[in-house]
ModelCIF file with pLDDT and N, C-alpha, C, O atoms, coordinates in Angstrom:
data_MODEL
#
_entry.id   MODEL 
#
_entity.id                         1 
_entity.type                       polymer 
_entity.pdbx_number_of_molecules   1 
#
_entity_poly.entity_id                      1 
_entity_poly.type                           'polypeptide(L)' 
_entity_poly.nstd_linkage                   no 
_entity_poly.nstd_monomer                   no 
_entity_poly.pdbx_seq_one_letter_code       MKRSTGKPITLAIYSDIEMFSDNLFKVQNEETLDWHLIDTNGNPITKE 
_entity_poly.pdbx_seq_one_letter_code_can   MKRSTGKPITLAIYSDIEMFSDNLFKVQNEETLDWHLIDTNGNPITKE 
_entity_poly.pdbx_strand_id                 A 
#
loop_
_entity_poly_seq.entity_id 
_entity_poly_seq.num 
_entity_poly_seq.mon_id 
_entity_poly_seq.hetero 
1 1  MET n 
1 2  LYS n 
1 3  ARG n 
1 4  SER n 
1 5  THR n 
1 6  GLY n 
1 7  LYS n 
1 8  PRO n 
1 9  ILE n 
1 10 THR n 
1 11 LEU n 
1 12 ALA n 
1 13 ILE n 
1 14 TYR n 
1 15 SER n 
1 16 ASP n 
1 17 ILE n 
1 18 GLU n 
1 19 MET n 
1 20 PHE n 
1 21 SER n 
1 22 ASP n 
1 23 ASN n 
1 24 LEU n 
1 25 PHE n 
1 26 LYS n 
1 27 VAL n 
1 28 GLN n 
1 29 ASN n 
1 30 GLU n 
1 31 GLU n 
1 32 THR n 
1 33 LEU n 
1 34 ASP n 
1 35 TRP n 
1 36 HIS n 
1 37 LEU n 
1 38 ILE n 
1 39 ASP n 
1 40 THR n 
1 41 ASN n 
1 42 GLY n 
1 43 ASN n 
1 44 PRO n 
1 45 ILE n 
1 46 THR n 
1 47 LYS n 
1 48 GLU n 
#
_struct_asym.id          A 
_struct_asym.entity_id   1 
#
loop_
_ma_qa_metric.id 
_ma_qa_metric.mode 
_ma_qa_metric.name 
_ma_qa_metric.software_group_id 
_ma_qa_metric.type 
1 global pLDDT . pLDDT 
2 local  pLDDT . pLDDT 
#
_ma_qa_metric_global.metric_id      1 
_ma_qa_metric_global.metric_value   84.40 
_ma_qa_metric_global.model_id       1 
_ma_qa_metric_global.ordinal_id     1 
#
loop_
_ma_qa_metric_local.label_asym_id 
_ma_qa_metric_local.label_comp_id 
_ma_qa_metric_local.label_seq_id 
_ma_qa_metric_local.metric_id 
_ma_qa_metric_local.metric_value 
_ma_qa_metric_local.model_id 
_ma_qa_metric_local.ordinal_id 
A MET 1  2 52.00 1 1  
A LYS 2  2 59.00 1 2  
A ARG 3  2 65.00 1 3  
A SER 4  2 72.00 1 4  
A THR 5  2 76.00 1 5  
A GLY 6  2 77.00 1 6  
A LYS 7  2 77.00 1 7  
A PRO 8  2 74.00 1 8  
A ILE 9  2 68.00 1 9  
A THR 10 2 69.00 1 10 
A LEU 11 2 72.00 1 11 
A ALA 12 2 78.00 1 12 
A ILE 13 2 81.00 1 13 
A TYR 14 2 85.00 1 14 
A SER 15 2 89.00 1 15 
A ASP 16 2 92.00 1 16 
A ILE 17 2 90.00 1 17 
A GLU 18 2 93.00 1 18 
A MET 19 2 92.00 1 19 
A PHE 20 2 92.00 1 20 
A SER 21 2 92.00 1 21 
A ASP 22 2 89.00 1 22 
A ASN 23 2 91.00 1 23 
A LEU 24 2 94.00 1 24 
A PHE 25 2 93.00 1 25 
A LYS 26 2 95.00 1 26 
A VAL 27 2 94.00 1 27 
A GLN 28 2 94.00 1 28 
A ASN 29 2 90.00 1 29 
A GLU 30 2 88.00 1 30 
A GLU 31 2 90.00 1 31 
A THR 32 2 92.00 1 32 
A LEU 33 2 92.00 1 33 
A ASP 34 2 93.00 1 34 
A TRP 35 2 94.00 1 35 
A HIS 36 2 94.00 1 36 
A LEU 37 2 95.00 1 37 
A ILE 38 2 94.00 1 38 
A ASP 39 2 93.00 1 39 
A THR 40 2 88.00 1 40 
A ASN 41 2 87.00 1 41 
A GLY 42 2 86.00 1 42 
A ASN 43 2 92.00 1 43 
A PRO 44 2 93.00 1 44 
A ILE 45 2 93.00 1 45 
A THR 46 2 81.00 1 46 
A LYS 47 2 65.00 1 47 
A GLU 48 2 56.00 1 48 
#
loop_
_atom_site.group_PDB 
_atom_site.id 
_atom_site.type_symbol 
_atom_site.label_atom_id 
_atom_site.label_alt_id 
_atom_site.label_comp_id 
_atom_site.label_asym_id 
_atom_site.label_entity_id 
_atom_site.label_seq_id 
_atom_site.pdbx_PDB_ins_code 
_atom_site.Cartn_x 
_atom_site.Cartn_y 
_atom_site.Cartn_z 
_atom_site.occupancy 
_atom_site.B_iso_or_equiv 
_atom_site.pdbx_formal_charge 
_atom_site.auth_seq_id 
_atom_site.auth_comp_id 
_atom_site.auth_asym_id 
_atom_site.auth_atom_id 
_atom_site.pdbx_PDB_model_num 
ATOM 1   N N  . MET A 1 1  ? 104.471 125.717 78.513  1.00 52.00 ? 1  MET A N  1 
ATOM 2   C CA . MET A 1 1  ? 105.765 126.304 78.276  1.00 52.00 ? 1  MET A CA 1 
ATOM 3   C C  . MET A 1 1  ? 106.795 125.590 79.140  1.00 52.00 ? 1  MET A C  1 
ATOM 4   O O  . MET A 1 1  ? 106.612 125.469 80.351  1.00 52.00 ? 1  MET A O  1 
ATOM 5   N N  . LYS A 1 2  ? 107.833 125.136 78.551  1.00 59.00 ? 2  LYS A N  1 
ATOM 6   C CA . LYS A 1 2  ? 108.862 124.403 79.257  1.00 59.00 ? 2  LYS A CA 1 
ATOM 7   C C  . LYS A 1 2  ? 110.063 125.314 79.489  1.00 59.00 ? 2  LYS A C  1 
ATOM 8   O O  . LYS A 1 2  ? 110.588 125.918 78.553  1.00 59.00 ? 2  LYS A O  1 
ATOM 9   N N  . ARG A 1 3  ? 110.487 125.405 80.740  1.00 65.00 ? 3  ARG A N  1 
ATOM 10  C CA . ARG A 1 3  ? 111.656 126.215 81.068  1.00 65.00 ? 3  ARG A CA 1 
ATOM 11  C C  . ARG A 1 3  ? 112.788 125.315 81.508  1.00 65.00 ? 3  ARG A C  1 
ATOM 12  O O  . ARG A 1 3  ? 112.590 124.370 82.273  1.00 65.00 ? 3  ARG A O  1 
ATOM 13  N N  . SER A 1 4  ? 113.968 125.615 81.021  1.00 72.00 ? 4  SER A N  1 
ATOM 14  C CA . SER A 1 4  ? 115.128 124.852 81.429  1.00 72.00 ? 4  SER A CA 1 
ATOM 15  C C  . SER A 1 4  ? 116.280 125.826 81.671  1.00 72.00 ? 4  SER A C  1 
ATOM 16  O O  . SER A 1 4  ? 116.833 126.409 80.738  1.00 72.00 ? 4  SER A O  1 
ATOM 17  N N  . THR A 1 5  ? 116.623 125.982 82.943  1.00 76.00 ? 5  THR A N  1 
ATOM 18  C CA . THR A 1 5  ? 117.708 126.896 83.284  1.00 76.00 ? 5  THR A CA 1 
ATOM 19  C C  . THR A 1 5  ? 118.950 126.152 83.752  1.00 76.00 ? 5  THR A C  1 
ATOM 20  O O  . THR A 1 5  ? 120.037 126.726 83.812  1.00 76.00 ? 5  THR A O  1 
ATOM 21  N N  . GLY A 1 6  ? 118.790 124.876 84.083  1.00 77.00 ? 6  GLY A N  1 
ATOM 22  C CA . GLY A 1 6  ? 119.903 124.112 84.618  1.00 77.00 ? 6  GLY A CA 1 
ATOM 23  C C  . GLY A 1 6  ? 120.123 124.367 86.105  1.00 77.00 ? 6  GLY A C  1 
ATOM 24  O O  . GLY A 1 6  ? 121.008 123.768 86.714  1.00 77.00 ? 6  GLY A O  1 
ATOM 25  N N  . LYS A 1 7  ? 119.317 125.257 86.691  1.00 77.00 ? 7  LYS A N  1 
ATOM 26  C CA . LYS A 1 7  ? 119.427 125.588 88.113  1.00 77.00 ? 7  LYS A CA 1 
ATOM 27  C C  . LYS A 1 7  ? 118.578 124.614 88.924  1.00 77.00 ? 7  LYS A C  1 
ATOM 28  O O  . LYS A 1 7  ? 117.394 124.450 88.630  1.00 77.00 ? 7  LYS A O  1 
ATOM 29  N N  . PRO A 1 8  ? 119.156 123.958 89.948  1.00 74.00 ? 8  PRO A N  1 
ATOM 30  C CA . PRO A 1 8  ? 118.361 123.061 90.785  1.00 74.00 ? 8  PRO A CA 1 
ATOM 31  C C  . PRO A 1 8  ? 117.243 123.821 91.492  1.00 74.00 ? 8  PRO A C  1 
ATOM 32  O O  . PRO A 1 8  ? 117.444 124.956 91.925  1.00 74.00 ? 8  PRO A O  1 
ATOM 33  N N  . ILE A 1 9  ? 116.066 123.202 91.613  1.00 68.00 ? 9  ILE A N  1 
ATOM 34  C CA . ILE A 1 9  ? 114.967 123.866 92.310  1.00 68.00 ? 9  ILE A CA 1 
ATOM 35  C C  . ILE A 1 9  ? 114.853 123.406 93.753  1.00 68.00 ? 9  ILE A C  1 
ATOM 36  O O  . ILE A 1 9  ? 114.161 124.042 94.548  1.00 68.00 ? 9  ILE A O  1 
ATOM 37  N N  . THR A 1 10 ? 115.513 122.325 94.102  1.00 69.00 ? 10 THR A N  1 
ATOM 38  C CA . THR A 1 10 ? 115.465 121.817 95.474  1.00 69.00 ? 10 THR A CA 1 
ATOM 39  C C  . THR A 1 10 ? 116.686 120.952 95.738  1.00 69.00 ? 10 THR A C  1 
ATOM 40  O O  . THR A 1 10 ? 117.317 120.455 94.805  1.00 69.00 ? 10 THR A O  1 
ATOM 41  N N  . LEU A 1 11 ? 117.013 120.778 96.988  1.00 72.00 ? 11 LEU A N  1 
ATOM 42  C CA . LEU A 1 11 ? 118.090 119.865 97.351  1.00 72.00 ? 11 LEU A CA 1 
ATOM 43  C C  . LEU A 1 11 ? 117.677 118.435 97.014  1.00 72.00 ? 11 LEU A C  1 
ATOM 44  O O  . LEU A 1 11 ? 116.492 118.148 96.846  1.00 72.00 ? 11 LEU A O  1 
ATOM 45  N N  . ALA A 1 12 ? 118.634 117.562 96.919  1.00 78.00 ? 12 ALA A N  1 
ATOM 46  C CA . ALA A 1 12 ? 118.356 116.158 96.593  1.00 78.00 ? 12 ALA A CA 1 
ATOM 47  C C  . ALA A 1 12 ? 117.881 115.411 97.841  1.00 78.00 ? 12 ALA A C  1 
ATOM 48  O O  . ALA A 1 12 ? 118.565 114.522 98.347  1.00 78.00 ? 12 ALA A O  1 
ATOM 49  N N  . ILE A 1 13 ? 116.693 115.792 98.326  1.00 81.00 ? 13 ILE A N  1 
ATOM 50  C CA . ILE A 1 13 ? 116.155 115.160 99.538  1.00 81.00 ? 13 ILE A CA 1 
ATOM 51  C C  . ILE A 1 13 ? 114.918 114.320 99.233  1.00 81.00 ? 13 ILE A C  1 
ATOM 52  O O  . ILE A 1 13 ? 114.292 113.778 100.144 1.00 81.00 ? 13 ILE A O  1 
ATOM 53  N N  . TYR A 1 14 ? 114.569 114.214 97.967  1.00 85.00 ? 14 TYR A N  1 
ATOM 54  C CA . TYR A 1 14 ? 113.378 113.472 97.563  1.00 85.00 ? 14 TYR A CA 1 
ATOM 55  C C  . TYR A 1 14 ? 113.780 112.216 96.811  1.00 85.00 ? 14 TYR A C  1 
ATOM 56  O O  . TYR A 1 14 ? 114.797 112.194 96.117  1.00 85.00 ? 14 TYR A O  1 
ATOM 57  N N  . SER A 1 15 ? 112.978 111.174 96.951  1.00 89.00 ? 15 SER A N  1 
ATOM 58  C CA . SER A 1 15 ? 113.278 109.930 96.246  1.00 89.00 ? 15 SER A CA 1 
ATOM 59  C C  . SER A 1 15 ? 112.739 109.956 94.828  1.00 89.00 ? 15 SER A C  1 
ATOM 60  O O  . SER A 1 15 ? 113.167 109.167 93.986  1.00 89.00 ? 15 SER A O  1 
ATOM 61  N N  . ASP A 1 16 ? 111.788 110.870 94.551  1.00 92.00 ? 16 ASP A N  1 
ATOM 62  C CA . ASP A 1 16 ? 111.226 110.986 93.204  1.00 92.00 ? 16 ASP A CA 1 
ATOM 63  C C  . ASP A 1 16 ? 110.706 112.402 93.021  1.00 92.00 ? 16 ASP A C  1 
ATOM 64  O O  . ASP A 1 16 ? 110.236 113.021 93.975  1.00 92.00 ? 16 ASP A O  1 
ATOM 65  N N  . ILE A 1 17 ? 110.789 112.917 91.801  1.00 90.00 ? 17 ILE A N  1 
ATOM 66  C CA . ILE A 1 17 ? 110.257 114.242 91.485  1.00 90.00 ? 17 ILE A CA 1 
ATOM 67  C C  . ILE A 1 17 ? 109.692 114.197 90.073  1.00 90.00 ? 17 ILE A C  1 
ATOM 68  O O  . ILE A 1 17 ? 110.330 113.681 89.155  1.00 90.00 ? 17 ILE A O  1 
ATOM 69  N N  . GLU A 1 18 ? 108.483 114.745 89.907  1.00 93.00 ? 18 GLU A N  1 
ATOM 70  C CA . GLU A 1 18 ? 107.813 114.751 88.608  1.00 93.00 ? 18 GLU A CA 1 
ATOM 71  C C  . GLU A 1 18 ? 107.238 116.134 88.352  1.00 93.00 ? 18 GLU A C  1 
ATOM 72  O O  . GLU A 1 18 ? 106.780 116.803 89.278  1.00 93.00 ? 18 GLU A O  1 
ATOM 73  N N  . MET A 1 19 ? 107.263 116.559 87.103  1.00 92.00 ? 19 MET A N  1 
ATOM 74  C CA . MET A 1 19 ? 106.643 117.828 86.750  1.00 92.00 ? 19 MET A CA 1 
ATOM 75  C C  . MET A 1 19 ? 105.129 117.653 86.821  1.00 92.00 ? 19 MET A C  1 
ATOM 76  O O  . MET A 1 19 ? 104.577 116.755 86.185  1.00 92.00 ? 19 MET A O  1 
ATOM 77  N N  . PHE A 1 20 ? 104.462 118.499 87.585  1.00 92.00 ? 20 PHE A N  1 
ATOM 78  C CA . PHE A 1 20 ? 103.019 118.426 87.778  1.00 92.00 ? 20 PHE A CA 1 
ATOM 79  C C  . PHE A 1 20 ? 102.310 119.413 86.858  1.00 92.00 ? 20 PHE A C  1 
ATOM 80  O O  . PHE A 1 20 ? 101.257 119.104 86.300  1.00 92.00 ? 20 PHE A O  1 
ATOM 81  N N  . SER A 1 21 ? 102.889 120.602 86.702  1.00 92.00 ? 21 SER A N  1 
ATOM 82  C CA . SER A 1 21 ? 102.394 121.634 85.790  1.00 92.00 ? 21 SER A CA 1 
ATOM 83  C C  . SER A 1 21 ? 103.571 122.536 85.467  1.00 92.00 ? 21 SER A C  1 
ATOM 84  O O  . SER A 1 21 ? 104.702 122.241 85.855  1.00 92.00 ? 21 SER A O  1 
ATOM 85  N N  . ASP A 1 22 ? 103.322 123.635 84.760  1.00 89.00 ? 22 ASP A N  1 
ATOM 86  C CA . ASP A 1 22 ? 104.416 124.544 84.416  1.00 89.00 ? 22 ASP A CA 1 
ATOM 87  C C  . ASP A 1 22 ? 105.106 125.116 85.645  1.00 89.00 ? 22 ASP A C  1 
ATOM 88  O O  . ASP A 1 22 ? 106.294 125.436 85.587  1.00 89.00 ? 22 ASP A O  1 
ATOM 89  N N  . ASN A 1 23 ? 104.391 125.250 86.754  1.00 91.00 ? 23 ASN A N  1 
ATOM 90  C CA . ASN A 1 23 ? 104.936 125.898 87.946  1.00 91.00 ? 23 ASN A CA 1 
ATOM 91  C C  . ASN A 1 23 ? 105.011 125.014 89.175  1.00 91.00 ? 23 ASN A C  1 
ATOM 92  O O  . ASN A 1 23 ? 105.454 125.468 90.230  1.00 91.00 ? 23 ASN A O  1 
ATOM 93  N N  . LEU A 1 24 ? 104.589 123.764 89.064  1.00 94.00 ? 24 LEU A N  1 
ATOM 94  C CA . LEU A 1 24 ? 104.549 122.878 90.236  1.00 94.00 ? 24 LEU A CA 1 
ATOM 95  C C  . LEU A 1 24 ? 105.214 121.544 89.941  1.00 94.00 ? 24 LEU A C  1 
ATOM 96  O O  . LEU A 1 24 ? 105.189 121.045 88.816  1.00 94.00 ? 24 LEU A O  1 
ATOM 97  N N  . PHE A 1 25 ? 105.814 120.979 90.993  1.00 93.00 ? 25 PHE A N  1 
ATOM 98  C CA . PHE A 1 25 ? 106.430 119.667 90.900  1.00 93.00 ? 25 PHE A CA 1 
ATOM 99  C C  . PHE A 1 25 ? 105.886 118.787 92.014  1.00 93.00 ? 25 PHE A C  1 
ATOM 100 O O  . PHE A 1 25 ? 105.659 119.250 93.132  1.00 93.00 ? 25 PHE A O  1 
ATOM 101 N N  . LYS A 1 26 ? 105.682 117.522 91.702  1.00 95.00 ? 26 LYS A N  1 
ATOM 102 C CA . LYS A 1 26 ? 105.241 116.529 92.674  1.00 95.00 ? 26 LYS A CA 1 
ATOM 103 C C  . LYS A 1 26 ? 106.504 115.814 93.150  1.00 95.00 ? 26 LYS A C  1 
ATOM 104 O O  . LYS A 1 26 ? 107.256 115.270 92.341  1.00 95.00 ? 26 LYS A O  1 
ATOM 105 N N  . VAL A 1 27 ? 106.737 115.816 94.476  1.00 94.00 ? 27 VAL A N  1 
ATOM 106 C CA . VAL A 1 27 ? 107.947 115.215 95.030  1.00 94.00 ? 27 VAL A CA 1 
ATOM 107 C C  . VAL A 1 27 ? 107.579 114.178 96.082  1.00 94.00 ? 27 VAL A C  1 
ATOM 108 O O  . VAL A 1 27 ? 106.570 114.305 96.776  1.00 94.00 ? 27 VAL A O  1 
ATOM 109 N N  . GLN A 1 28 ? 108.409 113.161 96.184  1.00 94.00 ? 28 GLN A N  1 
ATOM 110 C CA . GLN A 1 28 ? 108.168 112.107 97.167  1.00 94.00 ? 28 GLN A CA 1 
ATOM 111 C C  . GLN A 1 28 ? 109.234 112.171 98.256  1.00 94.00 ? 28 GLN A C  1 
ATOM 112 O O  . GLN A 1 28 ? 110.432 112.146 97.975  1.00 94.00 ? 28 GLN A O  1 
ATOM 113 N N  . ASN A 1 29 ? 108.773 112.254 99.509  1.00 90.00 ? 29 ASN A N  1 
ATOM 114 C CA . ASN A 1 29 ? 109.663 112.281 100.654 1.00 90.00 ? 29 ASN A CA 1 
ATOM 115 C C  . ASN A 1 29 ? 110.414 110.960 100.732 1.00 90.00 ? 29 ASN A C  1 
ATOM 116 O O  . ASN A 1 29 ? 109.810 109.888 100.700 1.00 90.00 ? 29 ASN A O  1 
ATOM 117 N N  . GLU A 1 30 ? 111.729 111.047 100.836 1.00 88.00 ? 30 GLU A N  1 
ATOM 118 C CA . GLU A 1 30 ? 112.581 109.859 100.828 1.00 88.00 ? 30 GLU A CA 1 
ATOM 119 C C  . GLU A 1 30 ? 112.334 108.936 102.018 1.00 88.00 ? 30 GLU A C  1 
ATOM 120 O O  . GLU A 1 30 ? 112.442 107.717 101.890 1.00 88.00 ? 30 GLU A O  1 
ATOM 121 N N  . GLU A 1 31 ? 112.002 109.511 103.174 1.00 90.00 ? 31 GLU A N  1 
ATOM 122 C CA . GLU A 1 31 ? 111.823 108.705 104.386 1.00 90.00 ? 31 GLU A CA 1 
ATOM 123 C C  . GLU A 1 31 ? 110.409 108.164 104.546 1.00 90.00 ? 31 GLU A C  1 
ATOM 124 O O  . GLU A 1 31 ? 110.231 106.984 104.846 1.00 90.00 ? 31 GLU A O  1 
ATOM 125 N N  . THR A 1 32 ? 109.386 109.025 104.346 1.00 92.00 ? 32 THR A N  1 
ATOM 126 C CA . THR A 1 32 ? 108.000 108.607 104.595 1.00 92.00 ? 32 THR A CA 1 
ATOM 127 C C  . THR A 1 32 ? 107.292 108.107 103.342 1.00 92.00 ? 32 THR A C  1 
ATOM 128 O O  . THR A 1 32 ? 106.241 107.471 103.425 1.00 92.00 ? 32 THR A O  1 
ATOM 129 N N  . LEU A 1 33 ? 107.873 108.399 102.180 1.00 92.00 ? 33 LEU A N  1 
ATOM 130 C CA . LEU A 1 33 ? 107.298 108.070 100.868 1.00 92.00 ? 33 LEU A CA 1 
ATOM 131 C C  . LEU A 1 33 ? 106.003 108.832 100.585 1.00 92.00 ? 33 LEU A C  1 
ATOM 132 O O  . LEU A 1 33 ? 105.275 108.486 99.654  1.00 92.00 ? 33 LEU A O  1 
ATOM 133 N N  . ASP A 1 34 ? 105.704 109.877 101.388 1.00 93.00 ? 34 ASP A N  1 
ATOM 134 C CA . ASP A 1 34 ? 104.551 110.742 101.135 1.00 93.00 ? 34 ASP A CA 1 
ATOM 135 C C  . ASP A 1 34 ? 104.851 111.660 99.956  1.00 93.00 ? 34 ASP A C  1 
ATOM 136 O O  . ASP A 1 34 ? 106.002 112.035 99.730  1.00 93.00 ? 34 ASP A O  1 
ATOM 137 N N  . TRP A 1 35 ? 103.807 112.021 99.205  1.00 94.00 ? 35 TRP A N  1 
ATOM 138 C CA . TRP A 1 35 ? 103.946 112.931 98.073  1.00 94.00 ? 35 TRP A CA 1 
ATOM 139 C C  . TRP A 1 35 ? 103.536 114.342 98.476  1.00 94.00 ? 35 TRP A C  1 
ATOM 140 O O  . TRP A 1 35 ? 102.596 114.521 99.250  1.00 94.00 ? 35 TRP A O  1 
ATOM 141 N N  . HIS A 1 36 ? 104.240 115.345 97.951  1.00 94.00 ? 36 HIS A N  1 
ATOM 142 C CA . HIS A 1 36 ? 103.975 116.751 98.227  1.00 94.00 ? 36 HIS A CA 1 
ATOM 143 C C  . HIS A 1 36 ? 104.132 117.550 96.938  1.00 94.00 ? 36 HIS A C  1 
ATOM 144 O O  . HIS A 1 36 ? 104.721 117.069 95.970  1.00 94.00 ? 36 HIS A O  1 
ATOM 145 N N  . LEU A 1 37 ? 103.600 118.774 96.929  1.00 95.00 ? 37 LEU A N  1 
ATOM 146 C CA . LEU A 1 37 ? 103.800 119.689 95.807  1.00 95.00 ? 37 LEU A CA 1 
ATOM 147 C C  . LEU A 1 37 ? 104.761 120.786 96.223  1.00 95.00 ? 37 LEU A C  1 
ATOM 148 O O  . LEU A 1 37 ? 104.686 121.295 97.341  1.00 95.00 ? 37 LEU A O  1 
ATOM 149 N N  . ILE A 1 38 ? 105.676 121.154 95.313  1.00 94.00 ? 38 ILE A N  1 
ATOM 150 C CA . ILE A 1 38 ? 106.554 122.296 95.531  1.00 94.00 ? 38 ILE A CA 1 
ATOM 151 C C  . ILE A 1 38 ? 106.478 123.190 94.302  1.00 94.00 ? 38 ILE A C  1 
ATOM 152 O O  . ILE A 1 38 ? 106.141 122.739 93.207  1.00 94.00 ? 38 ILE A O  1 
ATOM 153 N N  . ASP A 1 39 ? 106.799 124.481 94.503  1.00 93.00 ? 39 ASP A N  1 
ATOM 154 C CA . ASP A 1 39 ? 106.806 125.403 93.367  1.00 93.00 ? 39 ASP A CA 1 
ATOM 155 C C  . ASP A 1 39 ? 108.188 125.416 92.714  1.00 93.00 ? 39 ASP A C  1 
ATOM 156 O O  . ASP A 1 39 ? 109.075 124.661 93.112  1.00 93.00 ? 39 ASP A O  1 
ATOM 157 N N  . THR A 1 40 ? 108.365 126.269 91.721  1.00 88.00 ? 40 THR A N  1 
ATOM 158 C CA . THR A 1 40 ? 109.628 126.302 90.984  1.00 88.00 ? 40 THR A CA 1 
ATOM 159 C C  . THR A 1 40 ? 110.788 126.866 91.796  1.00 88.00 ? 40 THR A C  1 
ATOM 160 O O  . THR A 1 40 ? 111.933 126.834 91.342  1.00 88.00 ? 40 THR A O  1 
ATOM 161 N N  . ASN A 1 41 ? 110.507 127.380 92.986  1.00 87.00 ? 41 ASN A N  1 
ATOM 162 C CA . ASN A 1 41 ? 111.573 127.843 93.889  1.00 87.00 ? 41 ASN A CA 1 
ATOM 163 C C  . ASN A 1 41 ? 111.866 126.815 94.980  1.00 87.00 ? 41 ASN A C  1 
ATOM 164 O O  . ASN A 1 41 ? 112.715 127.050 95.840  1.00 87.00 ? 41 ASN A O  1 
ATOM 165 N N  . GLY A 1 42 ? 111.164 125.665 94.950  1.00 86.00 ? 42 GLY A N  1 
ATOM 166 C CA . GLY A 1 42 ? 111.368 124.619 95.938  1.00 86.00 ? 42 GLY A CA 1 
ATOM 167 C C  . GLY A 1 42 ? 110.549 124.798 97.197  1.00 86.00 ? 42 GLY A C  1 
ATOM 168 O O  . GLY A 1 42 ? 110.725 124.058 98.164  1.00 86.00 ? 42 GLY A O  1 
ATOM 169 N N  . ASN A 1 43 ? 109.636 125.795 97.194  1.00 92.00 ? 43 ASN A N  1 
ATOM 170 C CA . ASN A 1 43 ? 108.776 126.035 98.352  1.00 92.00 ? 43 ASN A CA 1 
ATOM 171 C C  . ASN A 1 43 ? 107.606 125.064 98.369  1.00 92.00 ? 43 ASN A C  1 
ATOM 172 O O  . ASN A 1 43 ? 106.966 124.862 97.337  1.00 92.00 ? 43 ASN A O  1 
ATOM 173 N N  . PRO A 1 44 ? 107.307 124.452 99.526  1.00 93.00 ? 44 PRO A N  1 
ATOM 174 C CA . PRO A 1 44 ? 106.165 123.543 99.597  1.00 93.00 ? 44 PRO A CA 1 
ATOM 175 C C  . PRO A 1 44 ? 104.849 124.282 99.392  1.00 93.00 ? 44 PRO A C  1 
ATOM 176 O O  . PRO A 1 44 ? 104.688 125.417 99.841  1.00 93.00 ? 44 PRO A O  1 
ATOM 177 N N  . ILE A 1 45 ? 103.921 123.640 98.719  1.00 93.00 ? 45 ILE A N  1 
ATOM 178 C CA . ILE A 1 45 ? 102.565 124.158 98.529  1.00 93.00 ? 45 ILE A CA 1 
ATOM 179 C C  . ILE A 1 45 ? 101.699 123.463 99.565  1.00 93.00 ? 45 ILE A C  1 
ATOM 180 O O  . ILE A 1 45 ? 101.638 122.234 99.614  1.00 93.00 ? 45 ILE A O  1 
ATOM 181 N N  . THR A 1 46 ? 101.031 124.253 100.390 1.00 81.00 ? 46 THR A N  1 
ATOM 182 C CA . THR A 1 46 ? 100.202 123.668 101.450 1.00 81.00 ? 46 THR A CA 1 
ATOM 183 C C  . THR A 1 46 ? 98.752  124.049 101.269 1.00 81.00 ? 46 THR A C  1 
ATOM 184 O O  . THR A 1 46 ? 98.438  125.099 100.709 1.00 81.00 ? 46 THR A O  1 
ATOM 185 N N  . LYS A 1 47 ? 97.864  123.184 101.750 1.00 65.00 ? 47 LYS A N  1 
ATOM 186 C CA . LYS A 1 47 ? 96.439  123.485 101.756 1.00 65.00 ? 47 LYS A CA 1 
ATOM 187 C C  . LYS A 1 47 ? 96.139  124.362 102.953 1.00 65.00 ? 47 LYS A C  1 
ATOM 188 O O  . LYS A 1 47 ? 96.682  124.150 104.038 1.00 65.00 ? 47 LYS A O  1 
ATOM 189 N N  . GLU A 1 48 ? 95.276  125.346 102.761 1.00 56.00 ? 48 GLU A N  1 
ATOM 190 C CA . GLU A 1 48 ? 94.899  126.209 103.880 1.00 56.00 ? 48 GLU A CA 1 
ATOM 191 C C  . GLU A 1 48 ? 93.405  126.178 104.067 1.00 56.00 ? 48 GLU A C  1 
ATOM 192 O O  . GLU A 1 48 ? 92.881  126.841 104.963 1.00 56.00 ? 48 GLU A O  1 
#
């Protein structure tokens, strides 16, 4: 299911962002070039 609200999910602090699943996005840190996952609210997903 694709949702489009036009609302930004995160500040423009990433050099790249890709849709990973319906609820997750893969983002690349602009400075370190490391990849991370964020949810649709822009919250980082961490391993515990």
